One Martini backbone bead per residue (centre of mass of N, CA, C, O) as a GRO file, in nm:
protein
  118
    1MET     BB    1   0.053   0.066  -0.017
    2GLU     BB    2   0.306   0.264  -0.017
    3PHE     BB    3   0.302   0.312  -0.340
    4VAL     BB    4   0.106   0.556  -0.338
    5LEU     BB    5   0.330   0.764  -0.287
    6ILE     BB    6   0.470   0.743  -0.562
    7ILE     BB    7   0.222   0.814  -0.733
    8ALA     BB    8   0.162   1.082  -0.597
    9ALA     BB    9   0.429   1.216  -0.666
   10ALA     BB   10   0.398   1.197  -0.974
   11TYR     BB   11   0.134   1.359  -0.986
   12ASN     BB   12   0.255   1.617  -0.866
   13PHE     BB   13   0.483   1.662  -1.070
   14LEU     BB   14   0.298   1.682  -1.316
   15GLY     BB   15   0.138   1.926  -1.209
   16ALA     BB   16   0.378   2.118  -1.178
   17PHE     BB   17   0.479   2.111  -1.478
   18SER     BB   18   0.210   2.208  -1.600
   19MET     BB   19   0.212   2.482  -1.453
   20TRP     BB   20   0.497   2.583  -1.559
   21PHE     BB   21   0.473   2.470  -1.892
   22GLN     BB   22   0.219   2.560  -2.054
   23PHE     BB   23   0.339   2.811  -2.219
   24ALA     BB   24   0.556   2.646  -2.386
   25ASP     BB   25   0.342   2.471  -2.563
   26ASN     BB   26   0.238   2.749  -2.645
   27ASN     BB   27   0.128   3.057  -2.812
   28TYR     BB   28   0.175   3.267  -2.591
   29ASP     BB   29   0.103   3.594  -2.476
   30LEU     BB   30   0.245   3.709  -2.189
   31THR     BB   31   0.126   4.009  -2.206
   32GLN     BB   32  -0.186   3.881  -2.170
   33VAL     BB   33  -0.096   3.788  -1.888
   34ALA     BB   34  -0.138   3.798  -1.572
   35PRO     BB   35   0.092   3.824  -1.329
   36ASP     BB   36  -0.075   3.687  -1.096
   37TYR     BB   37  -0.122   3.422  -1.254
   38LEU     BB   38   0.169   3.337  -1.277
   39GLN     BB   39   0.225   3.332  -0.975
   40TYR     BB   40   0.017   3.118  -0.910
   41ARG     BB   41   0.144   2.890  -1.086
   42PHE     BB   42   0.418   2.883  -0.945
   43PHE     BB   43   0.314   2.830  -0.659
   44THR     BB   44   0.140   2.579  -0.712
   45GLY     BB   45   0.364   2.409  -0.836
   46GLY     BB   46   0.545   2.419  -0.580
   47THR     BB   47   0.346   2.279  -0.392
   48ALA     BB   48   0.321   2.017  -0.549
   49PHE     BB   49   0.621   1.947  -0.541
   50LEU     BB   50   0.661   1.945  -0.234
   51PHE     BB   51   0.460   1.714  -0.186
   52GLY     BB   52   0.609   1.509  -0.351
   53VAL     BB   53   0.858   1.507  -0.169
   54ILE     BB   54   0.708   1.414   0.085
   55TYR     BB   55   0.608   1.142  -0.026
   56LEU     BB   56   0.897   1.032  -0.066
   57TYR     BB   57   0.992   1.062   0.222
   58ILE     BB   58   0.772   0.871   0.354
   59PHE     BB   59   0.861   0.624   0.202
   60PHE     BB   60   1.163   0.628   0.337
   61VAL     BB   61   1.013   0.757   0.619
   62PRO     BB   62   0.760   0.605   0.789
   63ASP     BB   63   0.749   0.759   1.068
   64ALA     BB   64   0.616   1.033   0.914
   65VAL     BB   65   0.332   0.968   0.802
   66MET     BB   66   0.101   1.081   0.975
   67PRO     BB   67   0.149   1.393   0.990
   68LEU     BB   68   0.186   1.435   0.676
   69LEU     BB   69  -0.078   1.302   0.563
   70VAL     BB   70  -0.280   1.494   0.688
   71PHE     BB   71  -0.197   1.723   0.498
   72GLY     BB   72  -0.244   1.580   0.232
   73VAL     BB   73  -0.545   1.529   0.269
   74ALA     BB   74  -0.628   1.823   0.306
   75LEU     BB   75  -0.524   1.929   0.033
   76LYS     BB   76  -0.682   1.729  -0.151
   77MET     BB   77  -0.961   1.812  -0.054
   78TRP     BB   78  -0.939   2.107  -0.131
   79SER     BB   79  -0.902   2.055  -0.431
   80PHE     BB   80  -1.172   1.927  -0.472
   81PHE     BB   81  -1.363   2.151  -0.362
   82SER     BB   82  -1.258   2.384  -0.536
   83SER     BB   83  -1.322   2.243  -0.805
   84LEU     BB   84  -1.623   2.207  -0.756
   85ILE     BB   85  -1.697   2.503  -0.729
   86CYS     BB   86  -1.581   2.589  -1.005
   87TYR     BB   87  -1.761   2.401  -1.174
   88LYS     BB   88  -2.050   2.491  -1.065
   89LYS     BB   89  -2.001   2.827  -1.068
   90PHE     BB   90  -1.735   2.900  -1.300
   91GLY     BB   91  -1.667   2.694  -1.551
   92PHE     BB   92  -1.503   2.463  -1.498
   93PRO     BB   93  -1.365   2.224  -1.658
   94ARG     BB   94  -1.441   1.900  -1.661
   95SER     BB   95  -1.158   1.781  -1.718
   96ASP     BB   96  -1.021   1.935  -1.482
   97PHE     BB   97  -1.193   1.826  -1.255
   98PHE     BB   98  -1.101   1.534  -1.294
   99LYS     BB   99  -0.792   1.574  -1.288
  100VAL     BB  100  -0.785   1.738  -1.015
  101GLY     BB  101  -1.022   1.677  -0.819
  102VAL     BB  102  -1.063   1.365  -0.846
  103GLY     BB  103  -0.769   1.286  -0.824
  104ASN     BB  104  -0.733   1.396  -0.531
  105LEU     BB  105  -0.957   1.229  -0.402
  106VAL     BB  106  -0.832   0.956  -0.447
  107PHE     BB  107  -0.573   1.010  -0.281
  108ALA     BB  108  -0.710   1.075  -0.016
  109LEU     BB  109  -0.840   0.793   0.014
  110LEU     BB  110  -0.577   0.628  -0.002
  111PHE     BB  111  -0.442   0.759   0.240
  112LEU     BB  112  -0.659   0.670   0.449
  113VAL     BB  113  -0.620   0.372   0.408
  114TYR     BB  114  -0.325   0.367   0.481
  115MET     BB  115  -0.346   0.488   0.768
  116TYR     BB  116  -0.552   0.259   0.869
  117SER     BB  117  -0.337   0.016   0.812
  118LEU     BB  118  -0.118   0.087   1.050
   0.00000   0.00000   0.00000
């Protein structure tokens, strides 16, 4: 069951890189993108990357699993609920809701199963 941590780390790293490099894949005119939106993307990508590192750390140092995964579950649940709100109220694309929101909900539930199996 601890391999869910490796998969979650990869999921977070993929999310971080997509946040950081979305504009490199397309022909965006960055002068037309709000600077605060770019800062949000860099910060959010960094947060996802940092949690990916945390998941790798607790894979290798399992004594730290409980306190750190509590934060991981909380953040992944927040990601799900914030995505759900944006999907229902603000036109967040359905595909992004499933990729971000539902994907993080699945990992939150897997983390809970893992924590209760210890």
